[in-house]
C-alpha positions as a printed NumPy array, in Angstrom:
array([[  48.49 , -176.52 ,   79.212],
       [  48.414, -178.779,   82.278],
       [  44.867, -179.913,   81.363],
       [  46.032, -180.718,   77.805],
       [  48.904, -182.858,   79.14 ],
       [  46.623, -184.82 ,   81.478],
       [  44.088, -185.351,   78.654],
       [  46.866, -186.552,   76.332],
       [  48.272, -188.749,   79.118],
       [  44.849, -190.306,   79.782],
       [  44.338, -190.866,   76.05 ],
       [  47.722, -192.573,   75.796],
       [  46.892, -194.879,   78.723],
       [  43.576, -195.824,   77.079],
       [  45.281, -196.44 ,   73.714],
       [  47.914, -198.682,   75.321],
       [  45.231, -200.6  ,   77.249],
       [  43.229, -201.184,   74.046],
       [  46.353, -202.33 ,   72.215],
       [  47.193, -204.772,   75.01 ],
       [  43.669, -206.175,   75.065],
       [  43.305, -206.309,   71.276],
       [  46.851, -207.504,   70.58 ],
       [  46.445, -211.178,   71.487],
       [  43.115, -211.43 ,   69.681],
       [  44.449, -209.993,   66.417],
       [  47.664, -212.018,   66.591],
       [  45.925, -215.305,   67.29 ],
       [  46.735, -218.243,   65.098],
       [  44.456, -219.377,   62.338],
       [  44.14 , -222.955,   61.139],
       [  44.582, -224.686,   57.81 ],
       [  41.48 , -224.986,   55.685],
       [  40.693, -227.478,   52.924],
       [  37.803, -226.501,   50.692],
       [  36.709, -223.945,   53.316],
       [  36.648, -226.361,   56.282],
       [  39.299, -227.011,   58.954],
       [  41.836, -229.51 ,   57.637],
       [  41.947, -232.663,   59.754],
       [  44.192, -235.009,   57.768],
       [  47.765, -235.062,   56.529],
       [  48.323, -233.137,   53.286],
       [  51.392, -232.548,   51.162],
       [  51.52 , -229.371,   49.109],
       [  53.808, -229.382,   46.059],
       [  55.095, -225.891,   45.295],
       [  57.05 , -224.439,   42.371],
       [  58.43 , -220.981,   41.912],
       [  61.553, -218.932,   42.075],
       [  63.547, -216.464,   44.083],
       [  65.819, -213.497,   43.515],
       [  68.762, -213.016,   45.87 ],
       [  70.129, -209.46 ,   46.109],
       [  73.361, -208.459,   47.844],
       [  75.453, -205.284,   47.507],
       [  77.502, -206.865,   44.683],
       [  74.475, -207.685,   42.506],
       [  71.649, -210.179,   42.116],
       [  70.888, -213.665,   40.81 ],
       [  67.758, -215.756,   40.439],
       [  66.908, -219.455,   40.68 ],
       [  63.818, -221.614,   40.252],
       [  62.858, -223.849,   43.145],
       [  60.551, -226.696,   44.109],
       [  59.328, -227.176,   47.654],
       [  57.162, -229.543,   49.633],
       [  55.044, -228.277,   52.527],
       [  53.304, -230.798,   54.771],
       [  50.588, -230.264,   57.362],
       [  48.17 , -232.301,   59.402],
       [  45.924, -229.303,   59.964],
       [  45.829, -227.033,   62.967],
       [  48.105, -224.017,   62.949],
       [  51.384, -225.626,   61.906],
       [  53.155, -227.078,   58.895],
       [  56.685, -227.89 ,   57.77 ],
       [  58.626, -227.271,   54.608],
       [  60.2  , -230.706,   54.307],
       [  61.966, -230.249,   50.971],
       [  63.379, -227.247,   49.123],
       [  65.299, -227.923,   45.936],
       [  67.041, -225.322,   43.806],
       [  67.049, -226.115,   40.063],
       [  70.711, -225.316,   39.4  ],
       [  70.292, -225.198,   35.617],
       [  67.683, -222.439,   36.039],
       [  69.942, -220.119,   38.029],
       [  71.183, -216.999,   36.317],
       [  73.199, -213.937,   37.283],
       [  71.041, -210.862,   36.81 ],
       [  73.326, -207.941,   37.434],
       [  76.488, -206.701,   39.022],
       [  79.223, -209.193,   39.803],
       [  76.83 , -212.116,   39.189],
       [  76.45 , -211.299,   35.489],
       [  77.445, -214.473,   33.614],
       [  77.963, -216.522,   36.788],
       [  76.68 , -220.077,   37.213],
       [  75.384, -221.55 ,   40.47 ],
       [  77.203, -224.875,   40.901],
       [  75.631, -225.936,   44.202],
       [  72.813, -224.907,   46.533],
       [  72.899, -226.406,   50.014],
       [  69.651, -226.108,   51.94 ],
       [  70.151, -225.727,   55.702],
       [  68.036, -226.721,   58.719],
       [  65.29 , -228.744,   56.999],
       [  62.545, -229.244,   57.862],
       [  61.598, -225.582,   58.286],
       [  58.772, -225.191,   60.809],
       [  55.854, -223.075,   59.594],
       [  53.319, -221.283,   61.816],
       [  49.895, -220.211,   60.592],
       [  49.085, -216.62 ,   61.583],
       [  45.897, -214.609,   61.091],
       [  46.646, -213.647,   57.44 ],
       [  50.076, -215.119,   56.596],
       [  52.557, -217.877,   57.453],
       [  55.955, -217.751,   59.148],
       [  58.74 , -220.18 ,   58.219],
       [  61.551, -220.488,   60.754],
       [  65.325, -220.933,   60.481],
       [  65.43 , -220.724,   56.68 ],
       [  68.874, -220.895,   55.105],
       [  70.53 , -221.752,   51.785],
       [  74.182, -221.541,   50.739],
       [  74.88 , -220.92 ,   47.036],
       [  78.235, -221.742,   45.41 ],
       [  79.36 , -220.291,   42.067],
       [  81.705, -221.334,   39.254],
       [  85.399, -220.409,   39.433],
       [  85.083, -217.697,   36.769],
       [  82.608, -215.804,   38.977],
       [  84.165, -213.042,   41.123],
       [  81.923, -214.219,   43.98 ],
       [  82.26 , -217.83 ,   45.113],
       [  79.703, -218.213,   47.88 ],
       [  76.525, -216.531,   49.165],
       [  75.043, -217.683,   52.466],
       [  71.468, -216.786,   53.376],
       [  70.003, -217.337,   56.821],
       [  66.796, -215.965,   58.252],
       [  65.367, -216.63 ,   61.721],
       [  61.923, -216.037,   60.164],
       [  60.53 , -215.639,   56.654],
       [  56.987, -214.294,   56.222],
       [  54.966, -215.998,   53.493],
       [  52.24 , -213.591,   52.44 ],
       [  49.005, -214.676,   50.815],
       [  46.904, -212.694,   48.346],
       [  43.738, -214.337,   49.651],
       [  44.311, -216.217,   52.933],
       [  41.066, -218.222,   52.614],
       [  41.899, -219.26 ,   49.019],
       [  45.643, -219.821,   48.524],
       [  47.282, -219.81 ,   45.109],
       [  50.702, -218.338,   45.893],
       [  53.041, -217.935,   48.838],
       [  54.966, -214.666,   48.312],
       [  58.043, -213.661,   50.276],
       [  60.439, -210.751,   50.443],
       [  62.763, -210.902,   53.41 ],
       [  65.605, -208.56 ,   54.313],
       [  68.405, -209.753,   56.533],
       [  72.104, -210.224,   56.981],
       [  73.89 , -212.751,   54.815],
       [  77.452, -213.574,   53.887],
       [  79.197, -213.029,   50.567],
       [  82.504, -214.911,   50.483],
       [  82.48 , -214.915,   54.286],
       [  81.832, -211.185,   54.769],
       [  78.538, -210.139,   56.384],
       [  76.306, -207.663,   54.625],
       [  72.687, -206.939,   53.768],
       [  70.74 , -209.443,   51.743],
       [  67.23 , -209.556,   50.289],
       [  65.575, -212.832,   49.285],
       [  62.274, -212.436,   47.445],
       [  60.13 , -214.693,   45.341],
       [  56.999, -216.764,   45.025],
       [  56.009, -220.398,   45.487],
       [  52.859, -221.503,   43.68 ],
       [  50.484, -224.391,   44.153],
       [  49.643, -226.459,   41.057],
       [  46.897, -224.702,   39.087],
       [  44.406, -227.495,   39.778],
       [  44.812, -226.817,   43.515],
       [  44.323, -223.026,   43.341],
       [  41.887, -222.072,   46.106],
       [  41.669, -225.594,   47.575],
       [  43.692, -224.663,   50.658],
       [  43.455, -221.638,   52.894],
       [  43.877, -220.361,   56.424],
       [  41.27 , -218.844,   58.673]])
């Protein structure tokens, strides 16, 4: 039994050492690519898509337009994020039949880091206000980080996200899930990537 413990202990030490040595290499930043080569000039990416916000009381969805800018390297910024109010719709629960009357985007620009296979946007937040007939009047989202996943990192078409966190519904904190997709224009599918 003592020999088994020392063998397991030695194996654990080796596993931790490998993880420490491999960790920085696998977490290293990638860079923006344009047509398969490192991007070395300023680019503005126009994105369209939508998101679904879920809270304990129900869910609603909205279409959005965003602008992401980069000058290459391993960074970017989301410099604009606009909610199309007329597209918003209550899906279920207490949001059924509700109208979004305002969407206030917080903390722009949102800094974006390029990781090995995805992107991370920082300090993302939007406050949604609803019509008087809606039983809920305000939903506040706020995420320290939002992961933007890519189906093919070297050939981007979509930026997908699904982030869980704590938000506020009429001032009371509770769980919140914000999920959706932002898409490049079809003519730019595969033009940009990370690697």
